[in-house]
DRENTI-112271 format. One record per residue: residue in one letter; x, y, z of N, C-alpha, C in turn. Coordinates in steps of 0.001 Angstrom, whole numbers, plus 500000, padded with zeros to 6 digits. Example, Ala and Ser with C-alpha at 12.3 -4.5 7.8 and 13.67 -1.06 7.14 Angstrom:
BEGIN
  tifi     nc1     nc2     nc3    cac1    cac2    cac3     cc1     cc2     cc3
     A  513190  494310  507800  512300  495500  507800  513200  496700  507800
     S  512850  497750  507080  513670  498940  507140  512900  500030  507870
***
This chain:
BEGIN
  tifi     nc1     nc2     nc3    cac1    cac2    cac3     cc1     cc2     cc3
     M  748124  102290  228906  749239  101403  229158  750499  101894  228451
     L  750332  102352  227220  751462  102876  226461  752036  104113  227145
     R  751160  104920  227697  751594  106141  228383  752445  105799  229607
     I  752068  104792  230359  752830  104360  231538  754194  103824  231115
     A  754231  103046  230051  755501  102516  229555  756420  103652  229107
     L  755871  104658  228455  756649  105799  228014  757203  106576  229212
     I  756387  106774  230221  756832  107476  231431  757954  106698  232121
     L  757808  105383  232200  758853  104554  232808  760145  104616  231994
     A  760040  104597  230688  761227  104672  229830  761947  106009  230018
     V  761204  107084  230074  761786  108409  230296  762458  108460  231669
     A  761820  107873  232679  762391  107848  234027  763708  107068  234055
     V  763758  105941  233367  764985  105129  233318  766102  105908  232633
     V  765801  106579  231538  766796  107376  230830  767282  108519  231726
     A  766373  109185  232417  766744  110286  233316  767665  109796  234424
     V  767363  108662  235018  768214  108090  236068  769589  107753  235497
     A  769637  107177  234318  770921  106834  233690  771761  108080  233447
     I  771136  109164  233019  771861  110413  232784  772396  110969  234093
     V  771580  110991  235124  772012  111499  236424  773173  110677  236962
     V  773112  109354  236843  774184  108491  237317  775486  108802  236572
     R  775408  109053  235280  776619  109395  234506  777202  110731  234927
     L  776359  111661  235362  776832  112978  235765  777515  112960  237125
     L  777145  112026  237967  777745  111954  239290  779185  111482  239196
     P  780052  112039  240058  781431  111561  240055  781465  110065  240354
     H  782341  109331  239650  782434  107886  239849  783231  107535  241089
     N  784195  108367  241437  784969  108142  242643  784434  109043  243741
     P  784394  108549  244962  783965  109424  246056  785055  110450  246368
     M  784648  111573  246914  785620  112569  247352  786351  112025  248575
     P  787615  112393  248748  788267  112040  250003  787540  112764  251145
     S  787590  112230  252318  786851  112826  253429  787735  113757  254252
     I  787097  114643  254980  787820  115549  255871  788581  114703  256892
     G  789839  115042  257088  790698  114309  258015  791516  113218  257352
     S  791162  112855  256122  791925  111811  255420  793144  112434  254735
     D  794096  111579  254386  795263  112049  253638  794804  112528  252266
     A  795303  113689  251858  794995  114193  250524  795726  113319  249505
     P  795029  112813  248497  795706  112001  247480  796828  112794  246803
     D  797994  112184  246722  799127  112851  246095  798948  112848  244578
     F  799629  113750  243928  799591  113839  242473  800841  114552  242001
     T  801158  114368  240759  802168  115163  240059  801580  115486  238693
     L  801420  116785  238429  800829  117265  237178  801658  118419  236642
     P  801664  118619  235322  802399  119757  234773  801636  121066  234973
     S  802405  122114  235271  801821  123449  235417  801810  124152  234065
     Q  801355  125403  234065  801325  126182  232829  802727  126417  232270
     E  803760  126256  233107  805139  126372  232616  805630  125052  232024
     G  804824  123987  232147  805232  122680  231651  806063  121894  232654
     L  806268  122446  233846  807064  121785  234879  806171  120981  235812
     P  806657  119835  236297  805848  119009  237182  805653  119664  238553
     V  804449  119565  239057  804098  120064  240385  803488  118903  241140
     S  804018  118666  242344  803538  117578  243187  802967  118152  244471
     L  801939  117544  244981  801386  117964  246267  802454  117852  247352
     Q  803297  116834  247273  804334  116606  248285  805278  117799  248439
     Q  805517  118545  247371  806455  119661  247459  805912  120803  248312
     Y  804631  120756  248662  804025  121802  249485  803780  121350  250923
     R  804353  120215  251310  804226  119759  252690  804777  120851  253601
     G  804063  121149  254673  804454  122237  255568  803719  123538  255261
     K  802985  123565  254158  802169  124723  253791  800703  124287  253704
     W  799821  125237  253815  798420  124999  253503  798282  125050  251990
     V  797397  124230  251451  797167  124196  250007  795672  124348  249745
     V  795337  125269  248856  793972  125378  248341  794022  124751  246956
     L  793451  123555  246848  793429  122809  245586  792023  122943  245018
     Y  791906  123722  243946  790572  123914  243400  790480  123364  241987
     F  789387  122660  241748  789090  122083  240442  788065  122976  239768
     Y  788244  123185  238466  787319  124051  237737  787108  123483  236336
     P  785969  123792  235708  785622  123164  234431  786497  123516  233232
     K  786752  124814  232975  787348  125161  231676  788023  126527  231728
     D  789226  126601  231164  789927  127878  231028  789095  128852  230201
     Q  789210  130120  230559  788651  131235  229807  787130  131183  229621
     T  786450  130623  230606  784988  130713  230631  784634  131705  231744
     P  783465  132316  231691  783163  133406  232632  783317  133049  234125
     G  782698  131970  234565  782781  131610  235985  784191  131237  236403
     C  784881  130495  235556  786249  130065  235864  787205  131251  235877
     T  786995  132200  234981  787835  133396  234938  787625  134228  236196
     R  786393  134398  236594  786106  135185  237800  786718  134530  239033
     E  786550  133216  239151  787108  132498  240292  788633  132635  240315
     A  789278  132457  239168  790735  132567  239084  791198  133987  239394
     H  790502  134990  238883  790864  136384  239170  790840  136639  240668
     N  789799  136177  241333  789692  136425  242774  790811  135731  243549
     F  791162  134512  243177  792297  133859  243823  793575  134651  243564
     S  793739  135135  242342  794937  135881  241975  795012  137217  242727
     I  793901  137926  242788  793844  139205  243515  794194  139002  244984
     D  793754  137887  245560  793962  137605  246983  795264  136861  247272
     E  796127  136710  246269  797338  135898  246423  798188  136337  247612
     A  798350  137631  247835  799163  138115  248960  798566  137666  250298
     Q  797237  137652  250383  796589  137199  251620  796816  135709  251845
     Y  796833  134917  250759  797136  133493  250898  798581  133306  251348
     S  799468  134077  250770  800878  133984  251123  801083  134306  252606
     Q  800384  135324  253122  800465  135674  254545  799994  134522  255435
     R  799161  133669  254907  798625  132527  255658  799410  131238  255376
     N  800593  131360  254782  801426  130194  254453  800651  129209  253574
     T  799962  129767  252581  799062  128976  251738  799373  129203  250266
     V  799337  128106  249498  799451  128202  248045  798122  127788  247424
     V  797835  128382  246287  796627  128055  245530  797066  127307  244280
     L  796420  126171  244036  796667  125381  242831  795330  125123  242155
     G  795206  125502  240889  794002  125236  240124  794209  124031  239232
     V  793176  123208  239073  793269  121998  238244  792061  121922  237315
     S  792336  121674  236040  791272  121360  235093  791814  120329  234111
     L  790961  119884  233218  791374  118913  232211  792012  119588  230991
     D  792124  120909  231027  792741  121646  229926  794227  121319  229816
     T  794805  121646  228668  796216  121360  228388  797135  122411  229017
     V  798412  122088  229058  799426  123039  229521  799363  124310  228680
     D  799246  124159  227367  799183  125317  226476  797961  126188  226772
     S  796822  125566  227012  795609  126310  227348  795811  127088  228658
     H  796407  126431  229654  796685  127098  230935  797653  128267  230743
     K  798657  128060  229915  799654  129116  229665  798971  130350  229063
     K  798111  130130  228087  797388  131242  227457  796441  131917  228451
     F  795745  131113  229255  794804  131634  230258  795557  132508  231270
     C  796679  132014  231775  797465  132773  232755  797992  134069  232154
     A  798474  134009  230917  799004  135208  230267  797900  136227  230016
     K  796786  135776  229489  795680  136690  229161  795091  137336  230407
     E  794969  136559  231484  794287  137039  232688  795253  137478  233789
     A  796568  137451  233518  797604  137849  234487  797470  137083  235802
     L  797281  135773  235701  797152  134931  236897  798539  134658  237463
     N  798641  134682  238794  799948  134579  239430  800091  133326  240308
     F  799357  132297  240007  799492  131033  240725  799486  129906  239705
     K  799733  128700  240152  799889  127576  239228  798544  126959  238859
     L  798388  126722  237553  797270  125943  237033  797860  124628  236544
     L  797237  123533  236927  797761  122208  236619  796897  121518  235578
     A  797558  120888  234621  796882  120225  233502  796700  118744  233820
     D  795452  118354  234048  795112  116947  234307  794368  116409  233088
     T  795051  116371  231948  794391  116021  230690  793810  114610  230694
     A  794392  113700  231463  793854  112336  231546  792710  112240  232553
     G  792578  113236  233413  791489  113251  234395  791707  112354  235601
     K  792882  111790  235756  793107  110839  236855  793080  111509  238228
     T  793769  112621  238364  793766  113323  239654  792373  113858  239956
     T  791736  114418  238952  790377  114946  239121  789438  113836  239580
     A  789553  112651  238997  788728  111508  239410  789069  111073  240823
     T  790348  111044  241171  790770  110635  242515  790151  111533  243577
     Y  789971  112803  243242  789356  113746  244181  787828  113787  244040
     G  787267  112836  243301  785812  112769  243155  785232  113959  242435
     S  785998  114561  241550  785592  115810  240902  785465  115709  239392
     L  785453  114499  238850  785339  114330  237406  783873  114196  237015
     T  783435  115069  236110  782081  114999  235566  782187  114416  234164
     N  781397  113391  233906  781456  112693  232627  780086  112760  231960
     L  780014  113487  230862  778763  113586  230109  778792  112683  228878
     G  779532  111608  228962  779644  110697  227828  780809  111082  226945
     I  780571  111982  225991  781651  112386  225094  782426  113591  225630
     V  781903  114263  226649  782560  115431  227232  782833  115166  228705
     K  784089  115401  229098  784466  115274  230498  785040  116604  230952
     F  784776  116955  232204  785350  118175  232766  785374  118062  234280
     A  786155  118926  234894  786253  118939  236349  785059  119675  236927
     A  784483  119098  237960  783424  119787  238704  784079  120890  239532
     R  783329  121915  239859  783855  123041  240626  783875  122657  242106
     H  784998  122069  242535  785205  121647  243925  786512  122229  244431
     T  786580  122483  245722  787810  122977  246339  788114  122166  247586
     F  789405  121870  247755  789893  121138  248920  790954  121988  249606
     V  790773  122226  250900  791799  122895  251690  792579  121785  252387
     I  793886  121778  252156  794763  120726  252663  795712  121354  253679
     D  795794  120743  254856  796636  121313  255920  798119  120995  255694
     P  799006  121600  256482  800447  121393  256277  800914  119943  256435
     A  800127  119109  257116  800473  117698  257271  799957  116852  256112
     G  799257  117474  255153  798756  116747  253992  797387  116127  254192
     K  796632  116600  255186  795281  116099  255460  794235  117049  254881
     I  793120  116479  254437  791997  117298  253957  791368  117981  255172
     A  791363  119324  255155  790817  120084  256278  789420  120637  255987
     K  789110  120869  254720  787814  121439  254336  787541  121070  252883
     I  786271  120814  252589  785838  120509  251223  784696  121447  250858
     Y  784801  122035  249687  783706  122836  249134  783189  122096  247904
     A  781985  121554  248007  781385  120842  246882  780443  121748  246088
     N  780025  122850  246696  779162  123820  246025  779868  125166  246059
     V  780426  125565  244933  781252  126767  244863  780532  127844  244064
     A  780494  129039  244640  779992  130218  243932  781217  131076  243592
     P  781648  131098  242322  782895  131772  241949  783081  133200  242471
     P  782054  134066  242453  782305  135456  242869  782799  135605  244310
     K  782345  134767  245212  782702  134938  246623  783602  133822  247160
     H  784027  132918  246316  784714  131729  246805  786051  132039  247480
     S  786878  132866  246883  788179  133152  247486  788021  133753  248873
     S  787098  134689  249036  786914  135314  250356  786419  134303  251384
     E  785557  133361  250982  785097  132363  251943  786213  131379  252297
     V  787098  131068  251343  788231  130185  251633  789199  130888  252587
     L  789466  132181  252372  790339  132922  253287  789774  132936  254703
     A  788474  133156  254837  787842  133150  256168  787964  131767  256816
     E  787769  130719  256027  787887  129354  256560  789332  129054  256965
     L  790298  129509  256178  791706  129323  256533  792014  129974  257882
     D  791494  131180  258097  791704  131843  259386  791176  130980  260524
     Q  789996  130434  260339  789383  129588  261366  790190  128306  261583
     L  790569  127646  260506  791335  126407  260612  792698  126648  261259
     Q  793332  127743  260907  794647  128027  261469  794558  128403  262938
     R  793486  129085  263348  793275  129373  264778  793072  128071  265549
     Q  792297  127151  264973  792076  125851  265625  793382  125087  265761
     Q  794214  125157  264734  795484  124434  264761  796399  124989  265850
     V  796396  126316  266048  797213  126924  267075  796738  126492  268462
     R  795410  126394  268636  794853  125992  269936  795132  124533  270256
     S  795131  123677  269237  795374  122247  269514  796276  121642  268435
     P  797571  121982  268470  798478  121525  267414  798598  120002  267325
     L  798407  119283  268404  798536  117825  268365  797386  117166  267622
     S  796220  117815  267619  795069  117194  266961  795253  117092  265457
     N  796071  117964  264864  796292  117922  263420  797515  117121  263023
     S  798295  116687  264000  799513  115962  263656  799323  114455  263660
     G  798131  113997  264032  797857  112578  264042  798239  111914  265344
     S  798682  112702  266345  799062  112151  267644  797869  112038  268551
***
């Protein structure tokens, strides 16, 4: 009987831990308006999603500056920056790190796109990407492709840093071809 009670107690604790790890807010869905935000970049200047209306936006959330997976993912986005530019696309990275941390990360790794500091975690939570381990919070590795009208066009909930930029570029090609074939379908008409 004691063994059964112990197993049940362990199961309850395990469920409680899993529930805490899950994002508290749901992710926005494909086709919905991308939640707007204004966050400071590594330069300390405010960046708003609205300022990129008319462009494609790759909004990627990542756990921590200067960690191996995050560095690799950022390097690949940076290396591919010209290809994003050719596709009328900007890349914005978001983590809970500070402006100063982002500034050091960009300088050390020669990153050429904006990293946004969401130190309060509000934007990260709005996108369903906040992981809360009790005393430690960080952004889950999620990416949202946002179309020029400000709609969520693609969501990546399972990201593999080494190949992520190339898969996003391939998806952008597909999404942009679809938009050319049926421009009214993306305008809400």
